[in-house]
C-alpha positions as CSV (number, residue, x, y, z in Angstrom):
1,M,-5.5,1.2,6.0
2,R,-3.2,1.1,3.1
3,L,-4.5,1.2,-0.5
4,A,-2.5,0.7,-3.8
5,T,-2.9,0.2,-7.5
6,L,-1.5,-3.1,-8.7
7,R,-0.6,-4.0,-12.3
8,T,-1.9,-7.3,-13.4
9,T,-1.9,-8.9,-16.8
10,G,-2.8,-6.1,-19.2
11,T,-4.7,-4.1,-16.6
12,T,-4.6,-2.7,-13.1
13,V,-6.7,-3.3,-9.9
14,A,-7.1,-1.4,-6.6
15,V,-5.9,-3.4,-3.6
16,R,-5.9,-3.2,0.1
17,V,-2.4,-3.8,1.4
18,D,-2.4,-5.9,4.5
19,E,0.5,-7.2,6.6
20,T,1.4,-10.1,4.2
21,S,-0.8,-9.7,1.1
22,A,-2.5,-7.3,-1.3
23,V,-6.2,-8.0,-1.6
24,E,-8.0,-7.1,-4.8
25,I,-10.9,-4.7,-4.4
26,D,-13.2,-6.2,-7.1
27,G,-14.8,-3.8,-9.5
28,F,-12.2,-0.9,-9.2
29,A,-9.3,-0.6,-11.6
30,D,-7.3,1.7,-9.4
31,V,-7.3,3.7,-6.2
32,G,-8.7,6.8,-8.0
33,A,-11.7,4.8,-9.2
34,L,-12.2,3.5,-5.7
35,L,-12.1,6.9,-4.1
36,A,-14.8,8.1,-6.5
37,H,-17.3,5.8,-4.7
38,P,-18.8,7.5,-1.6
39,D,-18.5,4.3,0.4
40,W,-14.9,3.6,-0.6
41,K,-13.7,3.0,3.0
42,A,-16.3,0.4,3.7
43,I,-15.8,-1.2,0.3
44,A,-12.0,-1.4,0.8
45,D,-12.3,-2.7,4.4
46,A,-14.7,-5.5,3.3
47,A,-12.8,-6.5,0.1
48,S,-12.2,-10.2,-0.2
49,G,-10.9,-10.6,-3.7
50,T,-7.8,-12.4,-4.9
51,A,-5.0,-12.1,-2.3
52,H,-1.4,-11.6,-3.7
53,P,1.4,-12.5,-1.2
54,L,3.5,-9.4,-0.9
55,H,6.7,-11.3,-1.2
56,D,5.5,-12.6,-4.6
57,I,4.8,-9.1,-6.0
58,A,7.6,-7.7,-8.2
59,D,8.5,-4.0,-7.6
60,E,7.5,-3.1,-11.1
61,S,4.0,-4.4,-10.5
62,W,3.1,-1.4,-8.3
63,A,1.6,1.5,-10.3
64,A,1.3,5.1,-9.3
65,V,-1.2,4.9,-6.4
66,V,-3.7,7.2,-8.3
67,P,-2.6,6.8,-12.0
68,A,-4.7,9.5,-13.5
69,P,-6.0,12.1,-11.1
70,S,-8.0,14.9,-12.6
71,K,-5.7,17.4,-10.9
72,I,-2.2,17.5,-9.5
73,V,-1.7,20.7,-7.6
74,C,1.9,21.3,-6.4
75,V,3.0,23.6,-3.7
76,G,6.3,25.4,-3.9
77,L,8.4,26.8,-1.0
78,N,6.4,25.2,1.8
79,Y,9.1,23.9,4.2
80,R,10.7,26.6,6.3
81,N,14.2,25.2,5.9
82,H,13.9,25.0,2.1
83,I,12.5,28.6,1.9
84,L,15.5,29.8,3.8
85,E,18.1,27.9,1.7
86,M,16.6,29.4,-1.4
87,G,17.0,32.9,0.1
88,R,13.3,33.8,0.4
89,E,10.9,35.0,3.1
90,L,8.1,32.8,4.5
91,P,5.1,33.2,2.3
92,E,1.7,34.7,3.3
93,H,-0.1,32.4,0.9
94,P,0.8,29.1,-0.8
95,T,2.7,29.1,-4.1
96,L,0.8,26.9,-6.5
97,F,1.6,25.3,-9.8
98,A,0.2,22.3,-11.7
99,K,1.5,19.0,-13.0
100,Y,-0.1,16.7,-15.6
101,P,-1.0,13.0,-15.0
102,E,1.4,12.0,-17.8
103,A,4.3,12.9,-15.4
104,L,3.3,10.2,-12.9
105,I,5.1,6.8,-12.7
106,G,5.1,3.9,-10.3
107,P,7.1,3.8,-7.1
108,H,9.8,1.6,-8.7
109,D,9.6,2.7,-12.4
110,P,12.6,4.2,-14.1
111,I,12.7,8.0,-14.4
112,V,13.0,8.5,-18.1
113,L,14.8,11.7,-19.2
114,P,15.3,12.9,-22.7
115,G,19.0,13.8,-23.3
116,Y,18.3,17.4,-24.0
117,A,16.8,17.8,-20.5
118,S,19.3,15.8,-18.5
119,H,21.7,18.6,-17.5
120,A,20.0,20.0,-14.4
121,V,17.6,17.4,-13.0
122,D,16.9,17.9,-9.4
123,W,15.1,15.9,-6.6
124,E,12.2,17.1,-4.4
125,A,10.8,14.7,-1.9
126,E,7.2,15.5,-1.0
127,L,4.3,14.3,1.1
128,A,1.4,13.8,-1.2
129,V,-2.2,14.5,0.0
130,V,-4.9,12.6,-1.8
131,I,-8.5,13.8,-1.8
132,G,-11.3,11.4,-0.8
133,S,-14.4,13.5,-1.2
134,K,-15.5,16.6,-3.2
135,A,-14.0,19.7,-1.7
136,R,-15.2,23.2,-2.5
137,R,-14.8,26.3,-0.4
138,L,-14.0,24.4,2.7
139,S,-12.7,25.7,6.0
140,P,-9.5,24.0,7.3
141,E,-11.6,22.0,9.8
142,Q,-13.9,20.8,7.0
143,A,-10.9,20.2,4.7
144,A,-9.3,17.7,7.1
145,G,-12.3,15.4,6.5
146,A,-11.9,15.6,2.7
147,I,-8.4,13.9,2.9
148,A,-8.5,10.3,1.9
149,G,-4.9,9.8,2.9
150,Y,-1.2,10.4,2.2
151,S,1.4,9.0,-0.1
152,V,5.0,9.8,-1.2
153,L,5.9,11.7,-4.4
154,N,9.1,13.1,-5.8
155,D,8.7,16.3,-7.9
156,V,11.7,15.6,-10.1
157,T,12.4,19.0,-11.7
158,M,14.3,20.1,-14.8
159,R,15.9,23.3,-13.3
160,D,17.2,24.5,-16.7
161,F,13.6,24.4,-18.1
162,Q,12.1,25.7,-14.9
163,Y,14.1,28.9,-14.9
164,R,13.8,29.7,-18.6
165,T,10.9,31.9,-17.7
166,P,9.4,33.3,-14.4
167,E,6.8,30.5,-14.6
168,W,7.9,27.1,-13.2
169,F,5.5,24.8,-15.0
170,Q,7.7,23.7,-17.9
171,G,10.3,22.4,-15.6
172,K,7.9,20.5,-13.4
173,T,5.8,18.2,-15.6
174,F,8.1,16.3,-18.0
175,E,6.5,13.0,-18.9
176,A,7.3,9.9,-16.9
177,T,9.5,11.7,-14.3
178,T,7.3,11.8,-11.1
179,P,7.3,8.7,-8.9
180,F,4.2,8.4,-6.7
181,G,3.3,5.7,-4.2
182,P,3.9,3.1,-3.1
183,W,0.5,3.3,-1.5
184,L,-2.0,5.6,0.2
185,V,-2.2,5.5,4.0
186,T,-5.4,6.7,5.5
187,P,-5.3,9.5,8.1
188,D,-6.2,7.1,11.0
189,A,-2.9,5.3,10.3
190,Y,-0.6,8.3,9.7
191,S,0.3,11.5,11.6
192,V,1.8,14.5,9.8
193,D,4.9,14.7,12.0
194,T,7.3,12.2,10.5
195,D,10.7,12.1,8.8
196,I,11.0,12.8,5.1
197,R,14.2,11.8,3.2
198,T,15.8,11.7,-0.2
199,E,18.9,9.6,-1.0
200,V,20.9,9.6,-4.2
201,D,23.1,6.6,-4.8
202,G,22.8,5.9,-1.0
203,E,23.8,9.4,0.1
204,V,21.3,11.4,2.1
205,M,20.4,14.6,0.3
206,Q,17.2,15.7,2.1
207,H,16.2,14.9,5.7
208,S,13.5,16.8,7.5
209,N,10.2,16.4,9.2
210,T,6.7,17.0,7.8
211,S,6.0,19.2,10.8
212,D,8.2,21.8,9.2
213,L,5.5,22.6,6.6
214,V,4.4,26.2,6.6
215,F,0.9,25.3,5.3
216,D,-0.3,21.9,6.6
217,P,-2.4,19.5,4.5
218,A,-5.8,20.8,5.8
219,A,-4.8,24.4,5.2
220,L,-3.7,23.5,1.6
221,V,-7.0,21.7,0.8
222,S,-9.0,24.6,2.2
223,Y,-7.0,27.2,0.3
224,I,-7.1,25.3,-3.0
225,S,-10.8,24.6,-2.6
226,Q,-11.5,28.3,-2.7
227,I,-10.0,28.4,-6.2
228,V,-11.2,25.2,-7.8
229,T,-13.3,22.1,-6.8
230,L,-11.1,19.2,-5.7
231,H,-12.5,15.8,-6.6
232,P,-11.8,12.3,-5.1
233,G,-8.4,11.1,-6.3
234,D,-7.0,14.6,-6.9
235,V,-3.4,15.0,-5.5
236,I,-1.7,17.9,-3.7
237,A,2.1,17.7,-3.6
238,S,2.7,19.6,-0.4
239,G,6.3,20.9,-1.1
240,T,9.8,19.8,-0.5
241,P,12.3,20.4,2.4
242,G,15.8,21.8,2.2
243,G,18.6,19.8,0.6
244,V,17.7,20.1,-3.1
245,G,20.6,19.8,-5.5
246,H,20.1,23.2,-7.1
247,A,20.7,25.0,-3.8
248,R,24.1,23.2,-3.2
249,K,27.4,24.8,-3.8
250,P,28.3,23.6,-6.3
251,P,24.9,22.4,-7.6
252,R,24.4,18.7,-7.8
253,Y,21.9,16.9,-10.2
254,L,20.7,13.5,-11.2
255,A,22.4,11.7,-14.1
256,D,22.0,8.6,-16.1
257,G,22.1,5.6,-13.7
258,S,21.4,7.6,-10.6
259,V,19.4,5.8,-8.0
260,L,16.8,8.1,-6.3
261,S,15.2,6.9,-3.1
262,T,12.4,8.9,-1.5
263,S,10.8,8.0,1.8
264,V,8.3,9.3,4.3
265,E,8.3,7.6,7.6
266,G,5.0,5.8,8.3
267,I,4.1,5.6,4.6
268,G,6.9,4.0,2.5
269,T,9.7,4.4,0.0
270,L,10.1,5.1,-3.7
271,R,13.2,3.7,-5.5
272,N,13.7,4.9,-9.0
273,V,16.6,4.6,-11.4
274,V,17.3,7.5,-13.8
275,R,17.5,6.6,-17.4
276,V,18.6,9.1,-20.1
277,E,17.3,8.4,-23.6
278,G,18.4,10.1,-26.8
């Protein structure tokens, strides 16, 4: 099953995305609100609201799949090839940091950058893990059952701000910079063993496989749930593979007008144009 959040006139609605249409799930403004209901799967499966032909839906009508999660927990250095390119050793425990919901944008929205932060803007393709039920102190086996599904996210990063201090947070959560979508794919329809790719202006920058993750989604949910309760709709950005711009020699970064394409096989593709303001 695929679920998404669709922008309609002045509001949004959760939809089930079928082969040719997006079917409104009446009573739920977005996928986060849907996941908060314990019977969300059955509700989505039985939905019979207004059907929007996919070919009639404009790209900008798709919102971030979960527009306002209570938590976005990001994982750094979680692909073996990226860890090696950054000159580090494989970690014993996940490296975690947070991102605020204000950073999230839709799968085709522009990435809006203030001019003062546009000098070292990097790409980081990520498999996003979306929580479907309350998770607290779960084993990895239990944690797998708490995953509602998977989506695509790009953790666009201001490297100059990230490395101002030893803490990464300030470079990771600039407002309106993190595309997320286009939809959530439930675990029965997705296997974590697929290609993940970033292109900038049509040139492949990252190309790996999600099987290269050091800590897989269930391990991440389990680990984070030892620290804090995860709620339905919460998001875990599981880390990025090698090929980031900052690690290139010389470094390469996004600029005004850059077209950033982020895809995970079996889920979908984000396509975002960079826009520098001020």
